[in-house]
VOPAGU-2260 file (C-alpha; in pm, 1 decimal, decimal comma):
REM VOPAGU-2260
SITE   aa  ch    i         X         Y         Z
SITE  MET   A    0       8,9     -14,4      18,5
SITE  LYS   A    1     128,8     343,1     -78,6
SITE  ALA   A    2     186,5     596,3     164,4
SITE  ASN   A    3     -78,1     835,8      38,1
SITE  GLN   A    4    -353,4     552,1      50,7
SITE  GLU   A    5    -270,8     465,4     406,0
SITE  ARG   A    6    -329,6     818,7     516,2
SITE  ARG   A    7    -661,2     855,6     302,3
SITE  THR   A    8    -946,8     958,0     531,4
SITE  LYS   A    9   -1324,5     920,1     508,9
SITE  ARG   A   10   -1328,6    1285,3     445,0
SITE  ASP   A   11   -1130,0    1203,7     123,5
SITE  ASP   A   12   -1389,2     960,9      22,1
SITE  ILE   A   13   -1671,0    1177,1      67,5
SITE  MET   A   14   -1497,6    1485,1    -121,1
SITE  GLU   A   15   -1403,4    1238,4    -400,2
SITE  VAL   A   16   -1774,1    1105,2    -462,2
SITE  ALA   A   17   -1921,7    1440,3    -405,5
SITE  SER   A   18   -1677,6    1603,6    -680,8
SITE  LYS   A   19   -1769,8    1324,7    -911,0
SITE  LEU   A   20   -2150,3    1341,5    -844,7
SITE  PHE   A   21   -2172,1    1730,1    -845,8
SITE  TYR   A   22   -1984,2    1756,5   -1191,4
SITE  GLU   A   23   -2157,2    1469,1   -1361,3
SITE  GLN   A   24   -2504,1    1518,7   -1222,4
SITE  GLY   A   25   -2502,6    1884,3   -1097,0
SITE  TYR   A   26   -2500,8    2026,5    -747,1
SITE  ASN   A   27   -2870,8    2035,9    -706,3
SITE  GLN   A   28   -2921,9    1687,1    -834,3
SITE  THR   A   29   -2690,1    1531,0    -599,7
SITE  GLY   A   30   -2818,8    1467,1    -242,9
SITE  ILE   A   31   -2620,5    1414,0      70,3
SITE  GLN   A   32   -2788,5    1053,6      80,5
SITE  GLN   A   33   -2643,4     931,2    -237,9
SITE  ILE   A   34   -2301,3    1093,2    -153,8
SITE  LEU   A   35   -2317,0     887,7     194,2
SITE  GLN   A   36   -2413,4     569,4      15,3
SITE  GLU   A   37   -2137,3     569,3    -255,2
SITE  ALA   A   38   -1857,7     688,8     -14,1
SITE  ASP   A   39   -1989,6     429,9     247,8
SITE  ALA   A   40   -2007,2     692,1     513,6
SITE  ALA   A   41   -2245,6     728,0     798,5
SITE  LYS   A   42   -2449,8    1062,5     850,7
SITE  GLY   A   43   -2257,4    1147,4    1152,0
SITE  THR   A   44   -1931,5    1111,2     976,8
SITE  PHE   A   45   -2020,3    1348,9     699,9
SITE  TYR   A   46   -2143,5    1605,5     967,0
SITE  GLY   A   47   -1805,0    1570,7    1160,0
SITE  PHE   A   48   -1634,4    1708,7     849,5
SITE  PHE   A   49   -1909,7    1941,7     666,3
SITE  LYS   A   50   -2198,2    2142,3     866,1
SITE  SER   A   51   -2385,0    2118,4     544,5
SITE  LYS   A   52   -2414,1    2052,5     191,8
SITE  GLU   A   53   -2327,9    2384,6      82,4
SITE  GLU   A   54   -2007,2    2364,9     291,7
SITE  LEU   A   55   -1916,9    2044,7     111,3
SITE  GLY   A   56   -2010,5    2228,5    -215,5
SITE  VAL   A   57   -1782,9    2507,3    -120,9
SITE  ALA   A   58   -1478,4    2252,4     -54,5
SITE  TRP   A   59   -1540,8    2103,4    -366,6
SITE  LEU   A   60   -1522,4    2418,7    -577,6
SITE  LYS   A   61   -1188,8    2519,1    -381,7
SITE  GLU   A   62   -1042,8    2174,1    -486,0
SITE  ARG   A   63   -1174,9    2215,6    -828,4
SITE  HIS   A   64   -1023,3    2537,6    -872,4
SITE  ILE   A   65    -676,0    2401,4    -764,3
SITE  THR   A   66    -726,3    2101,8    -998,1
SITE  TRP   A   67    -845,7    2306,6   -1313,5
SITE  ASN   A   68    -585,6    2577,9   -1275,9
SITE  GLY   A   69    -323,3    2303,3   -1270,2
SITE  TRP   A   70    -434,6    2169,8   -1559,7
SITE  LEU   A   71    -450,9    2529,8   -1747,0
SITE  HIS   A   72    -107,6    2616,3   -1617,6
SITE  ALA   A   73      47,6    2265,9   -1736,2
SITE  ALA   A   74     -68,4    2366,6   -2083,8
SITE  ILE   A   75      36,7    2722,3   -2094,4
SITE  ASP   A   76     336,9    2757,9   -1840,9
SITE  ASN   A   77     600,5    2588,0   -2099,3
SITE  LYS   A   78     503,0    2870,2   -2366,8
SITE  THR   A   79     762,3    3143,9   -2392,1
SITE  THR   A   80     543,8    3437,8   -2477,4
SITE  PRO   A   81     232,7    3594,4   -2346,3
SITE  ARG   A   82      71,4    3562,7   -2685,7
SITE  ALA   A   83     166,7    3179,9   -2695,7
SITE  LYS   A   84      15,2    3143,8   -2367,8
SITE  ILE   A   85    -302,0    3305,0   -2438,7
SITE  LEU   A   86    -351,4    3083,7   -2764,7
SITE  ALA   A   87    -233,2    2777,5   -2539,0
SITE  ALA   A   88    -532,7    2849,4   -2309,5
SITE  PHE   A   89    -783,8    2824,1   -2600,3
SITE  ASP   A   90    -601,5    2525,2   -2725,2
SITE  PHE   A   91    -629,6    2367,3   -2362,9
SITE  LEU   A   92    -993,7    2452,6   -2355,9
SITE  GLY   A   93   -1080,8    2236,5   -2672,0
SITE  GLU   A   94    -862,2    1955,2   -2539,5
SITE  TRP   A   95   -1032,8    1954,0   -2194,0
SITE  MET   A   96   -1383,5    1980,6   -2337,5
SITE  GLN   A   97   -1328,6    1678,0   -2557,6
SITE  LYS   A   98   -1184,9    1499,8   -2250,1
SITE  CYS   A   99   -1502,7    1575,5   -2016,7
SITE  ASP   A  100   -1749,2    1491,3   -2316,3
SITE  PHE   A  101   -1841,8    1856,3   -2321,8
SITE  ARG   A  102   -1949,5    1861,1   -1978,5
SITE  GLY   A  103   -1826,6    2193,5   -1933,6
SITE  CYS   A  104   -1712,4    2411,9   -1664,7
SITE  ALA   A  105   -1799,6    2308,5   -1288,2
SITE  PHE   A  106   -1818,9    2660,8   -1174,2
SITE  LEU   A  107   -2047,8    2771,0   -1458,7
SITE  ASN   A  108   -2281,6    2486,1   -1403,3
SITE  THR   A  109   -2294,5    2543,8   -1041,7
SITE  LEU   A  110   -2355,0    2898,0   -1108,6
SITE  SER   A  111   -2676,1    2824,8   -1314,2
SITE  GLU   A  112   -2802,0    2637,7   -1007,3
SITE  THR   A  113   -2718,6    2903,8    -733,4
SITE  PRO   A  114   -2956,1    3214,5    -792,5
SITE  GLU   A  115   -2877,0    3360,9    -466,4
SITE  PRO   A  116   -2639,6    3631,5    -488,2
SITE  ASP   A  117   -2482,7    3606,2    -140,8
SITE  SER   A  118   -2437,6    3232,4    -162,6
SITE  PRO   A  119   -2083,7    3105,2     -62,5
SITE  LEU   A  120   -2094,9    2903,2    -363,7
SITE  ARG   A  121   -2124,5    3199,3    -581,7
SITE  ALA   A  122   -1830,5    3357,3    -379,7
SITE  GLN   A  123   -1608,7    3067,6    -491,9
SITE  ILE   A  124   -1733,2    3086,0    -854,7
SITE  THR   A  125   -1659,7    3470,5    -863,7
SITE  GLN   A  126   -1322,6    3403,7    -720,6
SITE  HIS   A  127   -1229,4    3127,5    -986,0
SITE  LYS   A  128   -1336,4    3349,2   -1287,1
SITE  THR   A  129   -1175,9    3666,2   -1121,1
SITE  GLU   A  130    -827,6    3491,3   -1112,7
SITE  LEU   A  131    -879,6    3350,8   -1462,8
SITE  HIS   A  132    -972,2    3711,1   -1586,7
SITE  GLU   A  133    -649,6    3822,3   -1409,2
SITE  LEU   A  134    -437,6    3571,2   -1566,3
SITE  PHE   A  135    -569,7    3708,4   -1896,3
SITE  GLN   A  136    -497,0    4070,7   -1777,9
SITE  SER   A  137    -160,7    4005,1   -1689,6
SITE  LEU   A  138     -76,7    3832,3   -2023,8
SITE  VAL   A  139    -245,8    4101,2   -2232,9
SITE  ASN   A  140     -48,7    4362,5   -1998,1
SITE  GLU   A  141     280,1    4191,7   -2106,0
SITE  HIS   A  142     219,1    4140,0   -2453,0
SITE  HIS   A  143      64,8    4488,7   -2536,0
SITE  ALA   A  144     289,2    4681,3   -2292,5
SITE  ALA   A  145     295,0    4979,4   -2517,9
SITE  LEU   A  146     -77,2    5028,8   -2534,8
SITE  PRO   A  147    -269,1    5240,0   -2279,1
SITE  LYS   A  148    -402,1    5087,0   -1980,6
SITE  ALA   A  149    -778,8    5116,1   -2106,0
SITE  LYS   A  150    -695,2    4949,0   -2415,4
SITE  ARG   A  151    -525,7    4665,6   -2261,1
SITE  ASP   A  152    -812,0    4624,9   -1981,7
SITE  GLN   A  153   -1067,9    4598,9   -2304,6
SITE  ILE   A  154    -843,7    4359,3   -2489,5
SITE  ALA   A  155    -817,5    4144,2   -2174,6
SITE  ALA   A  156   -1185,6    4146,9   -2097,7
SITE  THR   A  157   -1260,9    4057,6   -2438,1
SITE  ILE   A  158   -1039,4    3751,2   -2432,7
SITE  PHE   A  159   -1189,1    3632,4   -2101,9
SITE  LEU   A  160   -1545,2    3669,4   -2247,8
SITE  LEU   A  161   -1431,5    3477,1   -2559,3
SITE  PHE   A  162   -1286,6    3207,5   -2339,5
SITE  GLU   A  163   -1601,0    3184,0   -2131,3
SITE  GLY   A  164   -1824,5    3207,0   -2424,4
SITE  SER   A  165   -1668,5    2934,5   -2570,4
SITE  ILE   A  166   -1691,1    2705,3   -2269,8
SITE  VAL   A  167   -2080,8    2757,8   -2258,8
SITE  HIS   A  168   -2130,4    2710,3   -2645,0
SITE  LEU   A  169   -1891,9    2398,8   -2665,7
SITE  GLN   A  170   -2094,2    2240,6   -2399,6
SITE  ASN   A  171   -2430,3    2374,3   -2576,7
SITE  PHE   A  172   -2346,5    2269,1   -2947,8
SITE  ARG   A  173   -2081,3    1994,6   -2841,4
SITE  GLN   A  174   -1881,7    2096,3   -3188,2
SITE  GLU   A  175   -1576,2    2287,8   -3199,1
SITE  TRP   A  176   -1689,1    2588,7   -3407,7
SITE  PRO   A  177   -1740,4    2840,6   -3119,1
SITE  LEU   A  178   -1377,3    2792,1   -3019,8
SITE  VAL   A  179   -1256,8    2834,4   -3371,0
SITE  ALA   A  180   -1432,3    3158,9   -3389,1
SITE  ALA   A  181   -1339,5    3275,7   -3067,5
SITE  LYS   A  182    -979,2    3193,8   -3136,3
SITE  LYS   A  183    -986,2    3391,4   -3461,3
SITE  GLN   A  184   -1091,8    3690,0   -3258,1
SITE  VAL   A  185    -825,7    3654,6   -2988,3
SITE  LEU   A  186    -559,1    3645,9   -3302,4
SITE  ASN   A  187    -721,5    3978,6   -3407,4
SITE  LEU   A  188    -689,2    4115,5   -3062,9
SITE  LEU   A  189    -320,6    4003,7   -3034,4
């Protein structure tokens, strides 16, 4: 048995099952009972780790943020220019959507199920998307250093929106054309 398997806890089992179910079925469609059953965990054990399903959902989104950003950075960090990194992010998006069978973004999917603006889930979603926007802003600032700040801000916002729109419509149409169209616009902006 490997060392990391020996240290695995029931919390890890609950998180793993919840992550899979929240992503595949949706947050609202997944009940605590199903998570407990599939994780082979008792209700008392669950509530020893999480006060509520919402707290579990926040923990899931925090972990998903780390995982997804790891995938993104693995795809872009080896590129040598900001332009190449931005384009690689869009290439990554196409590959990732194929791998997840166009299931889409866990954050956007959960957002559509969370109408309350002050929900802790929405706070995690906003944080994730803010960091993605900041990444594009940083890359655009470096690539277009000579442009005025307002112009760089507009370009970064547009690239971010093209990225996010691509996610939604790749999921919706299950075809590559939204990404192809978005990437052409990104090339025009760079």
